[in-house]
LUMLUMRO-535496 format. One record per residue (C-alpha): x, y, z; residue number from 1. Coordinates in nm, 2 decimals. Example, Ala and Ser with C-alpha at 12.3 -4.5 7.8 and 13.67 -1.06 7.14 Angstrom:
> x,y,z,resi
> 1.23,-0.45,0.78,1
> 1.37,-0.11,0.71,2
END
This chain:
> x,y,z,resi
> 9.98,12.68,10.83,1
> 9.96,13.06,10.82,2
> 10.07,13.12,10.46,3
> 9.92,13.34,10.19,4
> 10.07,13.24,9.85,5
> 9.93,13.56,9.69,6
> 10.20,13.75,9.90,7
> 10.46,13.58,9.67,8
> 10.52,13.72,9.32,9
> 10.65,13.54,9.02,10
> 10.76,13.79,8.75,11
> 10.65,13.71,8.39,12
> 10.94,13.82,8.16,13
> 10.90,13.81,7.78,14
> 11.19,13.82,7.54,15
> 11.20,13.99,7.20,16
> 11.43,14.24,7.01,17
> 11.41,14.58,6.84,18
> 11.45,14.43,6.49,19
> 11.07,14.38,6.44,20
> 10.96,14.74,6.48,21
> 10.72,14.92,6.72,22
> 10.40,14.76,6.58,23
> 10.52,14.41,6.64,24
> 10.66,14.49,6.98,25
> 10.32,14.64,7.08,26
> 10.15,14.32,6.98,27
> 10.41,14.11,7.17,28
> 10.35,14.32,7.48,29
> 9.97,14.28,7.44,30
> 10.00,13.91,7.40,31
> 10.24,13.87,7.70,32
> 10.01,14.08,7.92,33
> 9.72,13.85,7.84,34
> 9.92,13.54,7.91,35
> 10.04,13.68,8.24,36
> 9.69,13.80,8.34,37
> 9.55,13.45,8.26,38
> 9.81,13.27,8.46,39
> 9.75,13.50,8.75,40
> 9.38,13.43,8.75,41
> 9.41,13.05,8.73,42
> 9.35,12.86,9.05,43
> 9.62,12.61,8.96,44
> 9.88,12.88,9.01,45
> 9.86,13.00,9.38,46
> 10.11,13.29,9.36,47
> 10.07,13.64,9.21,48
> 10.20,13.65,8.85,49
> 10.33,14.00,8.77,50
> 10.38,14.11,8.41,51
> 10.71,14.29,8.34,52
> 10.80,14.49,8.03,53
> 10.91,14.31,7.72,54
> 11.29,14.27,7.71,55
> 11.47,14.39,7.40,56
> 11.82,14.47,7.52,57
> 12.10,14.33,7.74,58
> 12.10,14.63,7.97,59
> 11.72,14.61,8.03,60
> 11.75,14.24,8.11,61
> 12.03,14.29,8.35,62
> 11.86,14.57,8.53,63
> 11.53,14.37,8.57,64
> 11.72,14.07,8.71,65
> 11.91,14.28,8.96,66
> 11.57,14.42,9.07,67
> 11.43,14.07,9.11,68
> 11.73,13.96,9.32,69
> 11.66,14.22,9.58,70
> 11.28,14.23,9.58,71
> 11.16,14.03,9.88,72
> 10.82,13.96,9.72,73
> 10.97,13.81,9.41,74
> 11.03,13.43,9.45,75
> 11.12,13.37,9.08,76
> 11.08,13.44,8.71,77
> 10.88,13.29,8.43,78
> 11.06,13.36,8.10,79
> 10.92,13.32,7.75,80
> 11.06,13.42,7.41,81
> 10.75,13.53,7.21,82
> 10.98,13.61,6.91,83
> 11.34,13.55,6.85,84
> 11.55,13.71,7.13,85
> 11.92,13.68,7.06,86
> 12.06,13.49,7.35,87
> 12.38,13.68,7.40,88
> 12.15,13.96,7.53,89
> 12.06,13.74,7.83,90
> 12.41,13.64,7.94,91
> 12.48,13.93,8.18,92
> 12.14,13.90,8.33,93
> 12.15,13.52,8.38,94
> 12.50,13.55,8.53,95
> 12.35,13.78,8.79,96
> 12.03,13.59,8.86,97
> 11.99,13.46,9.21,98
> 11.62,13.36,9.20,99
> 11.47,13.04,9.06,100
> 11.32,13.06,8.71,101
> 11.10,12.87,8.48,102
> 11.15,12.86,8.10,103
> 10.80,12.86,7.96,104
> 10.81,12.72,7.60,105
> 10.47,12.82,7.48,106
> 10.31,13.01,7.19,107
> 10.04,13.27,7.20,108
> 9.81,13.10,6.94,109
> 9.75,12.74,7.00,110
> 9.68,12.64,6.64,111
> 9.83,12.73,6.31,112
> 9.57,12.94,6.10,113
> 9.61,12.72,5.80,114
> 9.41,12.95,5.56,115
> 9.56,13.28,5.66,116
> 9.91,13.22,5.78,117
> 10.16,13.46,5.62,118
> 10.51,13.59,5.69,119
> 10.37,13.86,5.93,120
> 10.22,13.58,6.14,121
> 10.55,13.39,6.11,122
> 10.76,13.68,6.23,123
> 10.53,13.75,6.53,124
> 10.50,13.39,6.65,125
> 10.86,13.27,6.68,126
> 10.86,13.08,7.01,127
> 10.94,12.75,6.83,128
> 11.29,12.88,6.75,129
> 11.32,13.18,6.99,130
> 11.29,12.96,7.29,131
> 11.54,12.72,7.15,132
> 11.80,13.00,7.11,133
> 11.73,13.10,7.47,134
> 11.74,12.74,7.58,135
> 12.08,12.70,7.43,136
> 12.24,12.98,7.62,137
> 12.09,12.85,7.95,138
> 12.24,12.51,7.88,139
> 12.57,12.66,7.76,140
> 12.59,12.85,8.09,141
> 12.50,12.53,8.29,142
> 12.19,12.70,8.44,143
> 11.95,12.50,8.65,144
> 11.59,12.59,8.55,145
> 11.25,12.43,8.50,146
> 11.13,12.39,8.15,147
> 10.75,12.36,8.08,148
> 10.63,12.30,7.73,149
> 10.27,12.35,7.60,150
> 10.00,12.61,7.54,151
> 9.94,12.85,7.82,152
> 9.58,12.75,7.86,153
> 9.64,12.38,7.87,154
> 9.54,12.21,8.20,155
> 9.86,12.00,8.23,156
> 10.08,12.30,8.16,157
> 9.90,12.51,8.43,158
> 9.94,12.23,8.68,159
> 10.31,12.20,8.61,160
> 10.36,12.58,8.65,161
> 10.15,12.59,8.96,162
> 10.36,12.31,9.12,163
> 10.68,12.49,9.03,164
> 10.56,12.81,9.19,165
> 10.49,12.61,9.51,166
> 10.84,12.48,9.51,167
> 10.98,12.83,9.44,168
> 10.78,12.95,9.74,169
> 10.93,12.68,9.96,170
> 11.28,12.77,9.84,171
> 11.22,13.13,9.91,172
> 11.09,13.04,10.26,173
> 11.40,12.84,10.33,174
> 11.65,13.13,10.26,175
> 11.76,13.24,10.60,176
> 11.52,13.00,10.78,177
> 11.62,12.90,11.13,178
> 11.60,12.54,11.26,179
> 11.64,12.49,11.64,180
> 11.81,12.18,11.77,181
> 11.70,12.10,12.13,182
> 12.00,11.90,12.25,183
> 12.23,11.72,12.02,184
> 12.21,11.42,11.79,185
> 12.10,11.08,11.92,186
> 12.42,10.92,12.03,187
> 12.61,10.70,11.79,188
> 12.36,10.75,11.51,189
> 12.51,10.82,11.17,190
> 12.25,10.92,10.91,191
> 12.09,11.20,11.12,192
> 12.43,11.38,11.14,193
> 12.56,11.60,10.86,194
> 12.75,11.91,10.76,195
> 12.53,12.21,10.87,196
> 12.77,12.46,10.71,197
> 12.74,12.28,10.37,198
> 12.36,12.26,10.41,199
> 12.34,12.64,10.47,200
> 12.55,12.70,10.16,201
> 12.34,12.46,9.95,202
> 11.99,12.52,10.08,203
> 12.00,12.86,10.25,204
> 11.87,12.76,10.60,205
> 12.07,12.77,10.92,206
> 12.07,12.51,11.20,207
> 12.18,12.59,11.56,208
> 12.18,12.40,11.88,209
> 12.01,12.51,12.20,210
> 12.04,12.38,12.55,211
> 11.73,12.22,12.71,212
> 11.76,12.50,12.97,213
> 11.69,12.75,12.70,214
> 11.36,12.57,12.63,215
> 11.27,12.49,12.99,216
> 11.31,12.86,13.08,217
> 11.01,12.92,12.85,218
> 10.82,12.61,12.98,219
> 10.86,12.72,13.34,220
> 10.70,13.06,13.26,221
> 10.38,12.91,13.11,222
> 10.07,13.02,13.31,223
> 9.77,12.82,13.42,224
> 9.56,13.03,13.19,225
> 9.77,12.92,12.89,226
> 9.75,12.56,13.00,227
> 9.37,12.58,13.04,228
> 9.33,12.74,12.70,229
> 9.52,12.45,12.53,230
> 9.32,12.19,12.73,231
> 9.00,12.35,12.60,232
> 9.14,12.32,12.25,233
> 9.23,11.96,12.30,234
> 8.89,11.88,12.44,235
> 8.72,12.03,12.13,236
> 8.96,11.90,11.87,237
> 9.02,11.53,11.96,238
> 8.85,11.22,12.09,239
> 8.98,11.20,12.44,240
> 9.03,10.88,12.63,241
> 8.85,10.85,12.96,242
> 9.17,10.88,13.16,243
> 9.27,11.22,13.01,244
> 8.93,11.38,13.03,245
> 8.86,11.62,13.32,246
> 8.88,11.42,13.64,247
> 9.06,11.13,13.47,248
> 9.36,10.96,13.63,249
> 9.60,11.10,13.36,250
> 9.46,11.45,13.33,251
> 9.77,11.59,13.50,252
> 10.00,11.43,13.25,253
> 9.80,11.60,12.97,254
> 9.83,11.93,13.16,255
> 10.21,11.89,13.16,256
> 10.20,11.82,12.78,257
> 10.01,12.14,12.74,258
> 10.27,12.33,12.94,259
> 10.55,12.19,12.72,260
> 10.36,12.28,12.40,261
> 10.30,12.64,12.52,262
> 10.66,12.68,12.61,263
> 10.79,12.54,12.28,264
> 10.55,12.76,12.08,265
> 10.68,13.07,12.27,266
> 11.04,12.97,12.22,267
> 11.00,12.91,11.85,268
> 10.79,13.22,11.79,269
> 11.03,13.45,11.98,270
> 11.33,13.31,11.79,271
> 11.16,13.32,11.45,272
> 11.22,12.95,11.39,273
> 11.06,12.74,11.12,274
> 11.16,12.40,11.24,275
> 11.31,12.21,11.53,276
> 11.44,11.88,11.65,277
> 11.42,11.69,11.98,278
> 11.61,11.40,12.13,279
> 11.47,11.15,12.39,280
> 11.82,11.11,12.52,281
> 11.84,11.48,12.62,282
> 11.52,11.58,12.81,283
> 11.68,11.75,13.11,284
> 11.43,11.98,13.27,285
> 11.13,11.83,13.09,286
> 10.90,11.58,13.26,287
> 10.79,11.42,12.93,288
> 10.91,11.37,12.58,289
> 10.73,11.65,12.39,290
> 10.53,11.42,12.16,291
> 10.20,11.59,12.15,292
> 10.37,11.93,12.11,293
> 10.57,11.81,11.81,294
> 10.26,11.66,11.65,295
> 10.06,11.98,11.68,296
> 10.35,12.21,11.58,297
> 10.39,12.01,11.26,298
> 10.02,12.06,11.19,299
> 10.08,12.43,11.20,300
> 10.36,12.41,10.95,301
> 10.68,12.37,11.16,302
> 10.94,12.13,11.03,303
> 11.04,11.85,11.28,304
> 11.30,11.59,11.31,305
> 11.34,11.33,11.59,306
> 11.67,11.24,11.75,307
> 11.84,11.56,11.63,308
> 11.75,11.50,11.26,309
> 11.78,11.86,11.13,310
> 11.79,11.76,10.76,311
> 11.44,11.60,10.79,312
> 11.31,11.89,10.99,313
> 11.42,12.14,10.72,314
> 11.29,11.92,10.44,315
> 10.95,11.88,10.62,316
> 10.92,12.26,10.65,317
> 10.99,12.30,10.28,318
> 10.73,12.03,10.19,319
> 10.48,12.19,10.43,320
> 10.51,12.51,10.23,321
> 10.48,12.34,9.90,322
> 10.16,12.15,10.01,323
> 9.99,12.44,10.19,324
> 9.62,12.45,10.09,325
> 9.63,12.12,9.90,326
> 9.43,11.81,10.01,327
> 9.63,11.55,10.20,328
> 9.88,11.58,10.48,329
> 10.25,11.59,10.52,330
> 10.45,11.45,10.82,331
> 10.77,11.34,10.97,332
> 10.79,10.96,10.93,333
> 10.99,10.65,11.01,334
> 11.00,10.31,10.86,335
> 10.92,10.10,11.16,336
> 10.80,9.74,11.11,337
> 10.77,9.51,10.80,338
> 10.48,9.28,10.71,339
> 10.66,9.02,10.50,340
> 10.37,8.81,10.38,341
> 10.46,8.70,10.02,342
> 10.10,8.76,9.92,343
> 10.14,9.13,10.01,344
> 10.44,9.28,10.18,345
> 10.39,9.62,10.35,346
> 10.57,9.88,10.57,347
> 10.42,10.01,10.89,348
> 10.54,10.37,10.93,349
> 10.52,10.53,11.27,350
> 10.73,10.68,11.54,351
> 10.74,10.68,11.92,352
> 10.50,10.97,11.92,353
> 10.58,11.24,11.66,354
> 10.36,11.19,11.35,355
> 10.16,11.49,11.23,356
> 9.79,11.49,11.26,357
> 9.75,11.63,10.91,358
> 9.77,11.28,10.77,359
> 9.50,11.14,11.01,360
> 9.18,10.97,10.87,361
> 8.91,11.11,11.09,362
> 8.94,11.27,11.44,363
> 9.25,11.15,11.63,364
> 9.23,11.00,11.97,365
> 9.42,11.18,12.24,366
> 9.56,10.96,12.51,367
> 9.84,10.92,12.76,368
> 10.03,10.60,12.75,369
> 10.36,10.48,12.90,370
> 10.67,10.52,12.68,371
> 10.92,10.24,12.73,372
> 11.22,10.46,12.63,373
> 11.36,10.79,12.77,374
> 11.29,10.74,13.14,375
> 11.03,11.02,13.17,376
> 10.67,11.05,13.27,377
> 10.39,10.90,13.06,378
> 10.35,11.14,12.76,379
> 10.04,11.24,12.57,380
> 10.00,11.16,12.21,381
> 9.76,11.16,11.92,382
> 9.66,10.82,11.79,383
> 9.53,10.77,11.44,384
> 9.57,10.59,11.11,385
> 9.64,10.75,10.77,386
> 9.39,10.71,10.49,387
> 9.45,10.49,10.18,388
> 9.58,10.65,9.87,389
> 9.90,10.74,9.68,390
> 10.19,10.90,9.87,391
> 10.57,10.95,9.86,392
> 10.84,10.92,10.12,393
> 11.14,11.15,10.07,394
> 11.48,11.13,10.25,395
> 11.76,11.39,10.24,396
> 12.10,11.25,10.33,397
> 12.46,11.39,10.35,398
> 12.71,11.17,10.16,399
> 13.01,11.38,10.26,400
> 13.08,11.52,9.91,401
> 12.72,11.61,9.83,402
> 12.36,11.58,9.94,403
> 12.13,11.32,9.79,404
> 11.75,11.30,9.79,405
> 11.59,10.96,9.78,406
> 11.21,10.94,9.70,407
> 10.99,10.63,9.70,408
> 10.64,10.63,9.55,409
> 10.41,10.43,9.78,410
> 10.04,10.33,9.80,411
> 9.89,10.36,10.15,412
> 9.65,10.08,10.24,413
> 9.41,10.02,10.52,414
> 9.55,9.80,10.80,415
> 9.37,9.46,10.80,416
> 9.31,9.50,11.18,417
> 9.25,9.79,11.42,418
> 9.58,9.76,11.60,419
> 9.41,9.82,11.94,420
> 9.73,9.78,12.15,421
> 9.95,10.01,11.94,422
> 9.91,10.36,12.10,423
> 10.08,10.56,11.82,424
> 9.99,10.73,11.50,425
> 10.07,10.50,11.20,426
> 10.04,10.45,10.83,427
> 10.06,10.12,10.63,428
> 10.19,10.14,10.28,429
> 10.29,9.93,9.98,430
> 10.63,10.07,9.85,431
> 10.67,10.07,9.47,432
> 10.75,9.86,9.28,433
> 10.74,9.61,9.58,434
> 10.90,9.59,9.92,435
> 11.19,9.38,9.81,436
> 11.30,9.61,9.53,437
> 11.21,9.93,9.70,438
> 11.39,9.84,10.02,439
> 11.70,9.72,9.84,440
> 11.72,10.03,9.63,441
> 11.66,10.26,9.93,442
> 11.94,10.09,10.12,443
> 12.18,10.10,9.82,444
> 12.11,10.47,9.79,445
> 12.18,10.53,10.16,446
> 11.83,10.65,10.24,447
> 11.76,10.72,10.60,448
> 11.51,10.55,10.83,449
> 11.35,10.90,10.87,450
> 11.17,11.06,10.59,451
> 10.90,11.31,10.50,452
> 10.58,11.13,10.41,453
> 10.31,11.32,10.21,454
> 9.98,11.25,10.05,455
> 9.96,11.61,9.92,456
> 10.25,11.61,9.68,457
> 10.38,11.38,9.41,458
> 10.75,11.31,9.34,459
> 10.77,11.59,9.08,460
> 10.76,11.86,9.35,461
> 11.07,11.71,9.52,462
> 11.24,11.67,9.19,463
> 11.19,12.04,9.12,464
> 11.32,12.13,9.46,465
> 11.64,11.92,9.40,466
> 11.69,12.11,9.07,467
> 11.67,12.44,9.25,468
> 11.91,12.32,9.51,469
> 12.15,12.16,9.26,470
> 12.15,11.82,9.44,471
> 12.12,11.46,9.34,472
> 11.77,11.31,9.30,473
> 11.69,10.94,9.30,474
> 11.34,10.81,9.24,475
> 11.22,10.46,9.33,476
> 10.89,10.38,9.16,477
> 10.70,10.12,8.97,478
> 10.97,10.12,8.70,479
> 11.27,10.07,8.93,480
> 11.49,9.77,8.84,481
> 11.79,9.70,9.07,482
> 12.05,9.64,8.80,483
> 11.98,9.98,8.63,484
> 11.95,10.15,8.97,485
> 12.30,10.04,9.07,486
> 12.42,10.17,8.74,487
> 12.25,10.51,8.81,488
> 12.43,10.52,9.14,489
> 12.77,10.45,8.98,490
> 12.71,10.72,8.72,491
> 12.60,10.96,8.98,492
> 12.93,10.91,9.17,493
> 13.12,10.99,8.85,494
> 12.91,11.29,8.76,495
> 12.92,11.46,9.10,496
> 13.29,11.39,9.13,497
> 13.36,11.55,8.80,498
> 13.11,11.83,8.85,499
> 13.30,11.96,9.15,500
> 13.59,12.05,8.92,501
> 13.38,12.20,8.63,502
END
């Protein structure tokens, strides 16, 4: 996707106080500048880390935070208390803060200098209790924040900070993001519905519906030159079946798929959209279900949800931003078929057509095949299998009184056969801890049949996103046990019921 993380800034803010005198404050500033510079240069942290002056007063803190709130480049703050920084100084600023922030509990020197440590050293290096004072006021104010503990040159620490900056970038990208719904929700389906107003308040993106005539007006304006340009791109990018190659019996179907893709791209670009949904029950004016278009638009970073599933479309966009530049793909997904062999139960994930080619192992096959649903012409689609390796599936649902995120850690495995008669993109996985427990927990939690599947991110990214959004997060992994999971669900109901009144 077209995204430059260096365009995003995270401000590095260090806390201290005037009590220590000018010489100590100059050293605090020098140390903080070095830490900020080092973070900015590390490949693990993709965004630009910007040093800000050392904070020694409530007024300076408040003014800096107000500046951060309105700076479009600033996606969040990293805060660190080099010395003791009395936390009441931070109250006004934290009350005003509208950006995500990370509390970095570190120390300039990694090791204690056993032979030379004196009281001057102790007065300068006070993170051990300065950050606890700052941590208290954040907890007292019920502030959601990320806490990372460890030395600023430690690899594990850098990885955690880098992951959080990616999540902050995704959160920033979602503020004011527009999701287009072509048609309405699939009739009678519950889980893909939801409160779009509540979502806009909670997550910052907006969802609006558009008639198919709005889209077909763009599709009808597509020129032969645009179609031919896409056909050349298809021919170069994919392994084409004989029938869709030039002169093949289904080449005209592929041309129509190209026309739909060009029209959808123009509509989404002109409207400034970052995601969209389709619905095979509402294709008036289109000759095909736009499967190939959806697959290729996802590859370019658009969020997508089938059957009107706007929550999954928005979540996919967020996870596309988080994973930009990382190895592994991210796609819309659906649990489709079980393999219930006691020796090794598996889930076959797929969809009618719309699975993103970013998760393909090798070059996808481009073909046109009949679709036994929707009543339209034979649509084009990319056919491939995902590679083996760890992954997660994440599902965002609306419970009426709150949003809940359900995440399952999975292990993708190679199919035991080539699936020669299954003309869709697919992925076979082993859900953790096993299919019986994972499926029961997913169902008890109300997880949807749609999800975002990714081999680029682990569950910690989604957990950080849920912390920013202030929503419930449930993880199903190797340690999940149903009795405890049920208890967690009951406690969650109590907590979120009470939290609405706090």
